[in-house]
N, C-alpha and C positions, 0 to 999 in steps of 0.2 A: 846444802842438802835440803834444809826446809821441812815442808809439809810431806809425809810418807805415803799420805792417803791414795795418790795417784802414781806412785813410784813402784818400779820392780826392784826389788834389793835382793841381792845374790849374797849368800854368806858362804865365805871361805875359811876353813880350818886349813891355815897354811901346812902345818906338819903333813897332812895327807893330800896335799893340793900337789902342783907340779914341782918335780925335783929339778932344778935347772943345773945343779953342780954335780950330780950322779952320786951323791953320798947316801942315797936311799930314802931321804926325807925331803918333803916339800920345803921351799924357801921363799922369801920375799922376790928373788929375781925370778922366780917360776911364776909368780903372779904378774910380774912385769912382763914376761914373755907370752902370756895369755891374754893380754889387755885386748888385743885386736879381736880374739875370738869372744870375749866377754862383750865387746861393743856389738859385734854380729848377733849375739843372743838377744840384744836389745835391753840391756839392763841399764838402770839409772845409776844405781849406787851399790858400792861393795862394803859388805859388813865382814871385817876380818876379825877373827877372834885373836886375843892378844899375843903379840909378838915381843913383848918385853921379857926382860931377864926374870927368871921364875926357877923354882926348884921342881917345877913340873909334877907336883903332887896332884893337882887338879886341872889337868890339861892346859897349863898357862894361865888359868884365870887367878891363880895365887901369886900374882905379881909380886916382885921383891923390889924392883926398881923401876918406876915409871918413865925414867930419862935415859935408860940403855936398851938397845935392842939385843935380845938374846942372840949369841953367834950362831947358834943352831939354824936361826932363820936369815942371818946375813948382818947388816950393821945399819946405822943410822943414815948412811948415804944411800943405801938401797931403799930404805923407806921413804926417804925424800924424793928419790928418783920415781918412786910408785906413785907417790901422792901427785907429783907433777905430771907424769905421764898419764895417769887416769884422767887428770883434770883437763889435759889437751884433747883428750877423747871423749869429754862430756861426762865423764864417770866420776861420780863422788865417793869419797871415803868416808 
């Protein structure tokens, strides 16, 4: 990612972004499905608010476990796929 001075950074709040599994709440797969759109927008990097296990008292910023993805958003495999897929498209996380 490096220097952000000349970058376009797009923030995603996963809970209210795209819902890929139809449960009414956005998820990591929803971000993956929209990567082509994000690339079309011309962004350089995505800033994703926390997707780790959390009691959700502070919209996910109250992380309880930095090593586990909250099942509300998916799982670690989804997160790893997002990171790899974004990198393939030239989008940093």
